DOTIGU-735691 format. One line per 5 residues: number of its first residue (from 0); for each residue x negated, y negated, z of N, C-alpha, C. Coordinates in steps of 0.2 Angstrom, whole numbers, plus 5000, padded with zeros to 4 digits. Layout:
// residues N
NUM = X,Y,Z,X,Y,Z,X,Y,Z  ... .
This chain:
// residues 406
0 = 4843,4504,5252,4843,4505,5245,4842,4498,5242  4837,4498,5237,4836,4492,5234,4840,4490,5228  4842,4485,5226,4845,4483,5220,4851,4478,5222  4852,4473,5218,4858,4468,5219,4864,4471,5219  4869,4469,5223,4876,4471,5223,4880,4467,5218 .
5 = 4880,4470,5212,4883,4466,5206,4891,4465,5207  4893,4471,5209,4901,4470,5210,4903,4474,5217  4908,4471,5220,4910,4473,5226,4914,4480,5226  4917,4482,5220,4921,4487,5220,4917,4494,5221  4921,4499,5224,4918,4505,5225,4916,4510,5219 .
10 = 4911,4513,5219,4909,4517,5213,4913,4524,5215  4916,4526,5209,4921,4532,5210,4917,4539,5212  4910,4539,5211,4907,4545,5212,4903,4545,5219  4900,4539,5220,4896,4538,5226,4897,4531,5229  4900,4531,5235,4901,4525,5239,4897,4526,5245 .
15 = 4891,4524,5246,4886,4525,5251,4888,4524,5258  4892,4518,5259,4893,4516,5266,4901,4518,5267  4904,4522,5263,4911,4524,5265,4911,4529,5271  4916,4528,5275,4915,4533,5281,4914,4540,5280  4918,4543,5275,4917,4550,5273,4910,4552,5271 .
20 = 4907,4547,5267,4900,4548,5264,4895,4548,5270  4896,4543,5275,4892,4543,5281,4892,4549,5285  4898,4552,5285,4899,4558,5289,4896,4564,5286  4897,4564,5279,4895,4570,5275,4892,4569,5268  4886,4565,5267,4884,4563,5262,4882,4568,5256 .
25 = 4881,4574,5259,4878,4579,5254,4884,4582,5249  4891,4580,5252,4896,4582,5247,4896,4577,5241  4895,4571,5242,4895,4566,5237,4889,4566,5233  4883,4568,5236,4877,4570,5232,4878,4575,5226  4881,4581,5229,4883,4586,5225,4887,4584,5219 .
30 = 4893,4580,5221,4897,4578,5216,4894,4574,5210  4890,4569,5213,4886,4565,5208,4881,4569,5204  4877,4573,5207,4872,4577,5203,4876,4581,5198  4882,4584,5199,4885,4588,5194,4888,4584,5189  4889,4578,5190,4891,4573,5185,4886,4570,5181 .
35 = 4881,4567,5184,4875,4565,5180,4869,4565,5185  4864,4568,5183,4858,4568,5188,4854,4561,5188  4855,4558,5182,4852,4550,5182,4858,4546,5180  4861,4542,5185,4867,4540,5184,4866,4532,5186  4870,4527,5181,4870,4521,5182,4875,4519,5187 .
40 = 4873,4516,5193,4877,4514,5198,4879,4507,5198  4885,4505,5196,4885,4497,5195,4885,4493,5202  4888,4496,5207,4887,4492,5213,4880,4491,5216  4876,4496,5215,4869,4495,5217,4865,4491,5211  4868,4491,5205,4864,4488,5199,4858,4493,5198 .
45 = 4858,4499,5199,4852,4503,5199,4854,4510,5196  4849,4514,5193,4849,4521,5192,4849,4525,5198  4854,4530,5199,4853,4534,5205,4851,4541,5202  4846,4544,5206,4844,4550,5204,4845,4555,5209  4848,4561,5207,4850,4566,5212,4847,4572,5211 .
50 = 4843,4573,5205,4840,4579,5204,4833,4580,5206  4830,4586,5209,4824,4586,5211,4818,4585,5206  4819,4588,5200,4814,4587,5195,4813,4579,5193  4818,4575,5193,4818,4569,5191,4815,4564,5197  4817,4566,5202,4815,4562,5208,4807,4563,5209 .
55 = 4805,4569,5208,4798,4571,5209,4794,4568,5203  4797,4568,5197,4793,4565,5191,4792,4557,5192  4797,4554,5195,4796,4547,5197,4791,4545,5202  4792,4550,5207,4787,4548,5213,4780,4549,5211  4778,4553,5206,4772,4555,5204,4769,4551,5198 .
60 = 4773,4546,5196,4771,4542,5190,4771,4534,5192  4765,4532,5195,4765,4525,5198,4763,4520,5191  4761,4523,5186,4760,4519,5180,4767,4516,5177  4772,4521,5177,4778,4519,5174,4783,4516,5179  4783,4519,5185,4788,4517,5191,4784,4514,5197 .
65 = 4785,4508,5200,4782,4505,5205,4785,4505,5211  4782,4503,5217,4785,4502,5223,4784,4495,5224  4780,4491,5220,4778,4484,5221,4782,4480,5215  4787,4477,5218,4792,4474,5213,4789,4468,5210  4784,4465,5213,4780,4459,5210,4777,4461,5203 .
70 = 4777,4468,5201,4774,4470,5195,4779,4468,5189  4785,4467,5191,4791,4465,5186,4793,4458,5187  4789,4454,5191,4790,4446,5192,4794,4445,5198  4796,4450,5202,4801,4448,5208,4796,4445,5213  4799,4440,5218,4796,4437,5223,4798,4441,5229 .
75 = 4792,4443,5232,4793,4448,5238,4790,4444,5244  4794,4444,5249,4792,4441,5256,4786,4444,5258  4781,4439,5261,4775,4442,5264,4776,4447,5269  4781,4448,5273,4782,4452,5278,4783,4459,5275  4785,4460,5269,4786,4466,5266,4780,4469,5262 .
80 = 4775,4465,5262,4768,4468,5258,4765,4473,5263  4765,4479,5261,4762,4484,5266,4759,4490,5262  4757,4495,5265,4755,4502,5262,4761,4505,5258  4767,4503,5261,4773,4506,5258,4775,4503,5252  4773,4496,5251,4776,4492,5245,4770,4491,5240 .
85 = 4764,4492,5241,4759,4490,5237,4758,4497,5232  4756,4495,5226,4754,4501,5222,4747,4501,5220  4744,4507,5217,4737,4507,5216,4736,4502,5211  4730,4499,5211,4724,4500,5215,4724,4497,5221  4728,4492,5222,4728,4488,5229,4730,4493,5235 .
90 = 4734,4498,5233,4737,4502,5238,4732,4506,5241  4727,4509,5237,4722,4513,5239,4717,4510,5245  4715,4505,5244,4711,4502,5250,4714,4503,5257  4721,4500,5258,4724,4500,5264,4726,4507,5266  4728,4512,5261,4729,4518,5263,4723,4522,5265 .
95 = 4717,4521,5262,4711,4525,5264,4709,4522,5271  4710,4516,5273,4708,4514,5279,4712,4517,5284  4719,4518,5283,4723,4521,5288,4722,4528,5289  4721,4532,5283,4719,4539,5283,4713,4540,5287  4707,4536,5286,4701,4536,5289,4703,4535,5298 .
100 = 4707,4531,5299,4709,4530,5306,4713,4536,5309  4717,4539,5305,4721,4546,5307,4716,4551,5308  4711,4552,5304,4706,4557,5305,4701,4556,5311  4701,4550,5314,4697,4548,5320,4701,4551,5326  4707,4552,5326,4711,4554,5331,4710,4562,5332 .
105 = 4710,4565,5338,4709,4572,5339,4716,4575,5337  4716,4580,5333,4723,4583,5331,4725,4587,5338  4720,4590,5341,4723,4594,5347,4725,4590,5352  4722,4584,5353,4724,4579,5358,4732,4577,5357  4733,4575,5350,4739,4572,5348,4745,4578,5349 .
110 = 4743,4584,5347,4747,4589,5348,4749,4591,5355  4744,4590,5359,4745,4592,5366,4750,4587,5369  4749,4580,5368,4752,4575,5370,4760,4575,5368  4761,4577,5361,4768,4578,5360,4771,4584,5363  4768,4589,5364,4771,4595,5367,4772,4593,5375 .
115 = 4768,4589,5378,4768,4588,5385,4775,4582,5386  4775,4578,5381,4781,4573,5382,4788,4576,5380  4788,4581,5375,4794,4585,5374,4795,4589,5380  4791,4592,5383,4792,4596,5389,4795,4592,5395  4793,4586,5395,4795,4582,5400,4803,4580,5399 .
120 = 4804,4578,5394,4811,4576,5391,4815,4582,5392  4813,4588,5390,4817,4594,5390,4819,4596,5397  4814,4595,5402,4815,4596,5409,4820,4592,5411  4821,4586,5409,4826,4581,5411,4833,4583,5409  4833,4586,5403,4840,4588,5400,4842,4594,5404 .
125 = 4837,4599,5406,4839,4605,5409,4842,4604,5416  4839,4598,5419,4841,4597,5426,4846,4592,5427  4849,4589,5421,4854,4584,5422,4861,4586,5425  4863,4593,5424,4869,4594,5428,4875,4591,5425  4875,4588,5419,4881,4585,5416,4880,4584,5409 .
130 = 4885,4582,5405,4884,4582,5398,4879,4576,5396  4875,4577,5392,4869,4572,5389,4870,4570,5382  4867,4564,5381,4867,4562,5374,4860,4563,5371  4860,4568,5367,4853,4570,5364,4849,4564,5360  4853,4560,5358,4850,4554,5354,4847,4549,5359 .
135 = 4852,4546,5363,4850,4541,5368,4845,4543,5373  4846,4549,5376,4842,4552,5382,4836,4557,5380  4836,4558,5373,4831,4563,5372,4827,4560,5365  4830,4560,5360,4826,4559,5353,4823,4552,5353  4827,4547,5355,4825,4540,5354,4819,4539,5359 .
140 = 4820,4540,5365,4815,4539,5370,4808,4543,5369  4810,4550,5367,4804,4554,5365,4800,4551,5359  4803,4549,5354,4799,4546,5348,4796,4540,5350  4799,4535,5353,4796,4529,5355,4790,4530,5360  4790,4534,5365,4784,4536,5369,4779,4539,5365 .
145 = 4781,4544,5361,4775,4548,5358,4772,4543,5353  4776,4539,5349,4772,4534,5345,4768,4529,5348  4770,4526,5353,4766,4522,5357,4760,4525,5360  4761,4531,5363,4755,4534,5365,4750,4535,5359  4752,4537,5354,4748,4538,5348,4744,4532,5346 .
150 = 4748,4527,5346,4745,4520,5344,4740,4518,5349  4741,4519,5355,4737,4517,5361,4740,4511,5365  4747,4510,5364,4749,4504,5367,4755,4505,5372  4757,4501,5376,4762,4501,5381,4769,4500,5377  4774,4504,5378,4780,4503,5374,4783,4496,5375 .
155 = 4786,4493,5369,4788,4486,5369,4795,4487,5374  4798,4481,5375,4804,4480,5378,4810,4484,5375  4813,4489,5378,4818,4493,5374,4823,4490,5371  4828,4485,5373,4833,4482,5370,4830,4478,5364  4826,4473,5366,4823,4469,5360,4820,4473,5354 .
160 = 4816,4479,5356,4814,4483,5351,4819,4486,5347  4824,4489,5350,4830,4492,5347,4833,4487,5342  4834,4481,5345,4837,4476,5340,4833,4475,5333  4827,4474,5334,4822,4473,5328,4822,4479,5324  4822,4485,5327,4821,4491,5323,4828,4492,5319 .
165 = 4833,4491,5323,4839,4492,5319,4840,4487,5314  4838,4481,5314,4839,4476,5309,4835,4478,5303  4829,4481,5304,4825,4483,5298,4829,4489,5295  4831,4494,5299,4835,4500,5295,4841,4497,5292  4845,4493,5295,4851,4490,5291,4849,4487,5285 .
170 = 4843,4483,5285,4841,4480,5279,4839,4484,5273  4838,4490,5275,4836,4495,5269,4843,4496,5264  4849,4494,5267,4855,4494,5263,4857,4488,5260  4853,4483,5260,4855,4476,5258,4858,4476,5251  4856,4481,5247,4859,4481,5240,4866,4483,5240 .
175 = 4869,4485,5246,4875,4487,5247,4879,4482,5251  4875,4478,5256,4877,4473,5259,4872,4468,5260  4872,4463,5256,4867,4458,5256,4865,4454,5263  4871,4454,5266,4870,4450,5273,4865,4454,5278  4863,4459,5276,4858,4463,5280,4851,4461,5279 .
180 = 4850,4458,5273,4842,4457,5271,4838,4452,5275  4842,4446,5277,4838,4441,5281,4836,4443,5287  4841,4446,5291,4839,4448,5298,4834,4454,5298  4834,4458,5292,4828,4463,5292,4822,4460,5291  4821,4455,5286,4815,4452,5285,4812,4448,5291 .
185 = 4817,4445,5295,4815,4441,5301,4812,4446,5306  4815,4452,5306,4813,4457,5311,4806,4460,5309  4805,4461,5303,4799,4464,5300,4793,4459,5303  4794,4452,5301,4790,4447,5303,4788,4447,5311  4793,4448,5315,4792,4448,5322,4788,4454,5324 .
190 = 4790,4460,5321,4786,4466,5323,4779,4466,5320  4778,4463,5315,4771,4462,5312,4767,4458,5317  4770,4452,5319,4766,4448,5324,4764,4451,5330  4769,4455,5333,4768,4459,5339,4761,4465,5338  4762,4468,5332,4757,4473,5331,4750,4469,5330 .
195 = 4750,4464,5326,4744,4460,5326,4741,4458,5332  4745,4456,5337,4742,4455,5344,4739,4461,5347  4743,4467,5346,4741,4473,5349,4734,4475,5346  4733,4473,5339,4727,4475,5336,4721,4472,5338  4722,4466,5341,4717,4462,5343,4714,4464,5350 .
200 = 4719,4467,5354,4717,4470,5361,4717,4478,5362  4718,4481,5357,4718,4488,5357,4712,4491,5359  4712,4496,5364,4706,4500,5366,4704,4505,5361  4698,4508,5362,4696,4513,5357,4699,4519,5356  4704,4521,5361,4706,4528,5361,4712,4529,5356 .
205 = 4716,4524,5355,4722,4525,5351,4721,4524,5343  4726,4525,5340,4726,4524,5332,4725,4517,5330  4727,4512,5335,4726,4505,5333,4719,4503,5333  4715,4506,5339,4708,4505,5340,4705,4508,5334  4706,4514,5332,4703,4517,5327,4704,4513,5320 .
210 = 4710,4511,5319,4711,4506,5313,4707,4500,5313  4706,4497,5319,4702,4491,5319,4695,4493,5318  4692,4498,5320,4685,4500,5319,4685,4502,5311  4689,4505,5308,4689,4506,5301,4689,4500,5297  4693,4495,5299,4693,4488,5295,4687,4485,5296 .
215 = 4683,4485,5301,4677,4482,5302,4672,4485,5297  4673,4491,5295,4668,4495,5291,4671,4493,5284  4677,4491,5283,4680,4489,5276,4684,4483,5277  4681,4477,5278,4685,4471,5279,4689,4468,5273  4688,4472,5267,4692,4469,5261,4700,4470,5262 .
220 = 4702,4473,5267,4710,4474,5267,4712,4467,5271  4717,4463,5268,4719,4457,5272,4722,4459,5278  4721,4455,5284,4724,4456,5290,4731,4457,5290  4735,4452,5286,4742,4452,5286,4744,4459,5283  4741,4461,5278,4743,4468,5275,4742,4473,5280 .
225 = 4737,4473,5283,4735,4478,5289,4741,4478,5294  4742,4472,5297,4748,4471,5302,4754,4474,5300  4756,4472,5294,4762,4474,5291,4762,4482,5290  4757,4485,5288,4756,4492,5287,4757,4495,5294  4754,4493,5299,4754,4496,5305,4761,4495,5308 .
230 = 4764,4490,5307,4771,4489,5308,4776,4494,5305  4774,4495,5299,4778,4501,5295,4776,4507,5298  4770,4508,5300,4769,4515,5304,4773,4516,5310  4773,4510,5314,4776,4510,5321,4784,4512,5320  4786,4508,5315,4794,4509,5314,4796,4515,5311 .
235 = 4792,4518,5306,4793,4524,5303,4793,4530,5309  4787,4529,5312,4785,4534,5318,4791,4534,5323  4795,4529,5324,4800,4529,5329,4807,4530,5326  4809,4526,5320,4816,4527,5318,4816,4534,5314  4811,4535,5310,4811,4541,5306,4811,4547,5310 .
240 = 4806,4547,5315,4806,4553,5319,4811,4554,5324  4814,4549,5327,4820,4549,5331,4826,4552,5327  4827,4549,5322,4832,4552,5318,4832,4559,5315  4825,4561,5313,4824,4568,5312,4826,4572,5318  4824,4570,5323,4825,4575,5329,4833,4575,5330 .
245 = 4836,4569,5330,4843,4569,5331,4847,4573,5327  4845,4573,5320,4848,4577,5315,4847,4584,5315  4841,4586,5317,4839,4593,5318,4843,4596,5324  4843,4592,5330,4846,4594,5335,4853,4596,5334  4857,4591,5330,4863,4592,5328,4864,4599,5324 .
250 = 4860,4600,5320,4860,4607,5317,4860,4613,5322  4855,4612,5327,4855,4617,5332,4861,4618,5336  4865,4612,5337,4870,4613,5341,4876,4618,5337  4876,4616,5331,4880,4621,5326,4878,4627,5326  4871,4628,5325,4868,4635,5325,4863,4636,5330 .
255 = 4865,4638,5337,4861,4638,5342,4856,4643,5343  4857,4648,5340,4851,4653,5340,4846,4653,5336  4845,4648,5331,4840,4647,5326,4833,4648,5329  4831,4644,5334,4825,4643,5336,4822,4650,5339  4826,4653,5343,4824,4660,5346,4824,4665,5340 .
260 = 4828,4665,5335,4827,4670,5330,4821,4669,5326  4820,4662,5325,4814,4660,5321,4807,4663,5324  4807,4662,5331,4802,4663,5335,4800,4671,5335  4806,4675,5336,4806,4682,5336,4803,4685,5329  4805,4681,5324,4803,4683,5317,4795,4680,5315 .
265 = 4793,4676,5320,4786,4673,5318,4787,4669,5312  4793,4665,5312,4794,4660,5307,4796,4653,5309  4793,4651,5315,4795,4645,5317,4793,4639,5313  4787,4640,5309,4785,4635,5305,4790,4634,5298  4792,4640,5297,4798,4640,5291,4804,4636,5294 .
270 = 4806,4637,5300,4812,4634,5303,4811,4626,5302  4805,4624,5304,4803,4617,5304,4803,4614,5297  4801,4618,5292,4801,4616,5285,4808,4616,5283  4813,4620,5285,4819,4620,5282,4823,4614,5286  4822,4612,5292,4825,4607,5295,4823,4600,5292 .
275 = 4816,4600,5290,4815,4594,5286,4818,4593,5280  4819,4599,5277,4822,4599,5270,4830,4596,5271  4833,4600,5276,4840,4598,5276,4842,4593,5280  4838,4591,5285,4840,4586,5290,4835,4580,5290  4831,4579,5285,4826,4574,5284,4830,4567,5284 .
280 = 4828,4562,5288,4832,4556,5288,4832,4552,5282  4826,4552,5278,4825,4548,5273,4829,4550,5267  4835,4547,5266,4839,4549,5260,4838,4546,5253  4834,4540,5254,4833,4537,5247,4827,4533,5247  4823,4532,5242,4818,4528,5241,4819,4524,5234 .
285 = 4816,4519,5234,4817,4514,5228,4810,4513,5224  4811,4513,5217,4806,4512,5213,4809,4507,5207  4804,4503,5204,4806,4499,5199,4802,4501,5192  4806,4501,5187,4802,4503,5180,4798,4497,5178  4791,4499,5177,4787,4494,5174,4784,4495,5167 .
290 = 4787,4501,5165,4785,4503,5158,4791,4507,5156  4794,4505,5150,4800,4509,5147,4799,4516,5147  4803,4520,5149,4803,4527,5149,4810,4531,5148  4809,4537,5146,4816,4541,5146,4815,4546,5151  4821,4547,5154,4821,4551,5160,4828,4555,5160 .
295 = 4828,4562,5159,4833,4566,5159,4839,4563,5153  4836,4561,5148,4839,4559,5142,4842,4552,5143  4840,4548,5148,4842,4541,5149,4836,4536,5147  4838,4531,5144,4832,4526,5143,4832,4521,5149  4826,4521,5152,4825,4517,5158,4821,4511,5156 .
300 = 4823,4505,5157,4820,4499,5154,4816,4496,5159  4811,4492,5157,4807,4488,5162,4811,4483,5166  4810,4484,5173,4814,4479,5177,4820,4483,5180  4822,4488,5178,4828,4492,5180,4825,4495,5186  4830,4496,5192,4828,4499,5198,4831,4506,5198 .
305 = 4827,4511,5201,4829,4518,5202,4830,4519,5210  4835,4522,5211,4836,4524,5219,4835,4531,5219  4830,4534,5221,4828,4542,5221,4831,4544,5228  4837,4549,5226,4841,4551,5232,4837,4558,5235  4832,4557,5239,4828,4563,5242,4832,4568,5245 .
310 = 4838,4565,5249,4841,4570,5252,4845,4574,5247  4847,4572,5242,4851,4575,5236,4846,4580,5233  4840,4578,5232,4835,4582,5228,4833,4588,5232  4833,4587,5239,4831,4593,5243,4836,4598,5244  4842,4597,5241,4848,4602,5240,4849,4603,5233 .
315 = 4845,4602,5228,4846,4604,5222,4846,4611,5221  4852,4615,5219,4852,4622,5218,4847,4625,5213  4845,4620,5209,4840,4623,5203,4833,4625,5206  4832,4622,5212,4825,4622,5216,4826,4627,5222  4832,4625,5225,4833,4629,5232,4840,4633,5231 .
320 = 4839,4639,5230,4846,4643,5230,4849,4643,5237  4856,4643,5236,4860,4642,5242,4858,4636,5246  4857,4630,5244,4853,4624,5246,4856,4622,5253  4862,4623,5255,4864,4620,5261,4862,4625,5267  4860,4631,5266,4859,4635,5271,4851,4636,5273 .
325 = 4850,4637,5279,4843,4638,5282,4841,4645,5280  4835,4646,5276,4832,4652,5274,4825,4652,5275  4824,4656,5281,4817,4656,5284,4812,4660,5279  4814,4663,5274,4809,4665,5269,4808,4661,5263  4811,4655,5263,4810,4650,5258,4803,4648,5257 .
330 = 4800,4647,5251,4794,4644,5251,4793,4637,5253  4788,4636,5258,4787,4631,5262,4784,4625,5258  4785,4619,5260,4781,4613,5257,4784,4610,5250  4789,4613,5248,4792,4611,5241,4796,4605,5242  4799,4604,5248,4804,4598,5249,4801,4591,5247 .
335 = 4805,4586,5247,4803,4579,5246,4804,4575,5253  4805,4578,5258,4807,4574,5264,4802,4569,5265  4795,4570,5264,4790,4565,5265,4788,4562,5259  4792,4562,5253,4790,4559,5247,4784,4564,5244  4782,4560,5239,4776,4563,5235,4771,4558,5233 .
340 = 4766,4560,5230,4761,4555,5226,4758,4550,5231  4757,4544,5228,4753,4539,5231,4756,4537,5238  4763,4537,5238,4766,4534,5244,4769,4539,5248  4767,4546,5248,4768,4550,5253,4767,4548,5259  4772,4550,5264,4772,4548,5271,4766,4549,5274 .
345 = 4763,4544,5277,4757,4545,5281,4757,4549,5288  4763,4548,5290,4765,4551,5297,4768,4558,5297  4768,4561,5291,4771,4568,5291,4769,4573,5296  4762,4572,5297,4759,4577,5302,4762,4576,5309  4762,4570,5311,4765,4568,5317,4772,4570,5318 .
350 = 4776,4569,5313,4783,4570,5313,4784,4578,5313  4780,4581,5309,4781,4589,5309,4779,4591,5316  4774,4589,5319,4771,4591,5325,4777,4590,5331  4780,4584,5331,4785,4583,5336,4791,4588,5335  4793,4588,5329,4799,4593,5329,4797,4600,5331 .
355 = 4791,4602,5330,4789,4609,5331,4789,4609,5339  4786,4604,5342,4785,4604,5349,4792,4605,5353  4797,4601,5350,4804,4601,5353,4807,4608,5352  4806,4611,5347,4808,4618,5345,4805,4623,5350  4799,4622,5351,4794,4627,5356,4797,4626,5363 .
360 = 4799,4620,5365,4801,4619,5371,4808,4621,5373  4812,4621,5368,4819,4624,5368,4818,4631,5369  4814,4635,5365,4813,4641,5366,4810,4644,5373  4805,4639,5375,4802,4641,5382,4807,4640,5388  4811,4634,5387,4815,4633,5393,4821,4637,5392 .
365 = 4823,4641,5386,4828,4646,5385,4835,4641,5386  4835,4636,5382,4841,4632,5382,4844,4632,5375  4851,4630,5375,4854,4629,5370,4859,4623,5371  4862,4621,5366,4867,4615,5366,4874,4617,5364  4879,4614,5367,4886,4615,5365,4889,4608,5364 .
370 = 4893,4607,5359,4896,4600,5359,4900,4598,5365  4899,4592,5367,4903,4589,5373,4907,4583,5370  4908,4582,5364,4912,4577,5361,4909,4576,5353  4912,4572,5350,4911,4571,5343,4904,4567,5342  4900,4570,5337,4894,4566,5336,4895,4560,5331 .
375 = 4892,4555,5332,4893,4549,5328,4887,4546,5324  4888,4545,5317,4882,4543,5314,4882,4536,5313  4875,4533,5313,4875,4526,5311,4877,4524,5304  4880,4518,5303,4882,4516,5296,4877,4514,5292  4872,4518,5291,4867,4517,5286,4866,4522,5281 .
380 = 4864,4521,5276,4864,4526,5269,4857,4528,5268  4852,4523,5268,4845,4525,5266,4842,4529,5272  4842,4527,5278,4840,4531,5283,4846,4534,5287  4846,4541,5287,4852,4544,5290,4851,4546,5297  4855,4544,5302,4854,4546,5309,4860,4546,5313 .
385 = 4859,4549,5319,4865,4549,5324,4865,4543,5328  4870,4540,5330,4870,4535,5336,4871,4539,5342  4875,4544,5342,4876,4548,5348,4877,4556,5347  4875,4560,5351,4876,4567,5350,4877,4570,5357  4883,4570,5360,4884,4572,5366,4885,4580,5367 .
390 = 4881,4583,5372,4881,4590,5372,4881,4592,5379  4883,4599,5380,4882,4602,5386,4875,4606,5385  4871,4607,5391,4865,4611,5391,4866,4617,5394  4864,4622,5391,4866,4629,5393,4861,4634,5392  4861,4640,5396,4857,4645,5394,4860,4649,5389 .
395 = 4857,4652,5384,4859,4656,5379,4865,4661,5381  4870,4661,5378,4876,4666,5380,4881,4663,5385  4879,4658,5388,4883,4655,5393,4887,4650,5391  4894,4649,5394,4898,4644,5392,4898,4638,5397  4894,4638,5402,4893,4633,5407,4887,4628,5406 .
400 = 4887,4622,5408,4881,4618,5408,4876,4621,5412  4870,4621,5410,4864,4624,5414,4864,4621,5421  4864,4625,5426,4864,4622,5433,4859,4618,5435  4860,4613,5439,4854,4608,5441,4849,4612,5444  4842,4610,5443,4836,4613,5446,4834,4620,5443 .
405 = 4838,4622,5438,4835,4629,5435,4830,4628,5431 .
């Protein structure tokens, strides 16, 4: 979450890093939305938006609300200039380049790879014969392997990459804890250097090779911005997807029959969409006001920061009746899990594909999960995800761990 921490005291309605909020943020979101949908949060020195209509309006209006804080005179480190932080028109060139590279990859090939990797990981769970951690043993390694295969590179050193990746995630909450900012910027720079080296040697088969070819046809995109943007693609493809998978699996631990029921009703895509809405990891996105506007009766002045609580917007009862429940008949594609407008998530297709592949493999393997200990969430507010999710793997209707070798 962006915005300087003006006061150390806790906000009475929303204290993002409080243990009870980390464990169950949607309770706090609902309380805040019922109090004020556009709320001035002194600790964040920002407006906090919890309503769907307000979040969607800001996401779609790049003339009044920007991702590039340089538009209001802020000094932004070079390591942060990427497709995520540039605004139109500069944003258009790098986004077009990346989209053209995405289209160069075979959708069928990428889907098949995601399914194969999910099946391999699922077989490992089925044959473990012991309690397993669905985060450390499944979601994290699956997301990293799938992402690196998509990029066309060998996966980086695990512990080092985890350290860099976690530093970036923690820095997203620098508005709450300023000590997280510098390690995050250092990690961004290091990963951008790694990606720039990959880009020089990438073969023609992966996304990096396709991106290099696209830049040769459109050399106007600065190489540093391209490297930063590819680093953002790598990081989002790993952190956002692994956290999405972990969050979704936690929901399936609580409601184990959902995949089979959705398949029986031919509503698997509806289940995927509802899991994205309810368990999407991106809880917040930031914008800065570049032209004074009124929003929900509140005057937003130039230079003021807005924190869009996408996780809250996706449970707004004005748009989603019974918002905390999975409804397989709900209209699909309305949620904001991938954002909207110019900065909508580039990797939404890959993320959706991986989640669907995991659900398909669960159904095919006829497996369910039961708790084997308490789940633990990372102490991060902007990107929500589990640190551990210990479970027993079992056949539907069984109370025992699935026997080894079945």
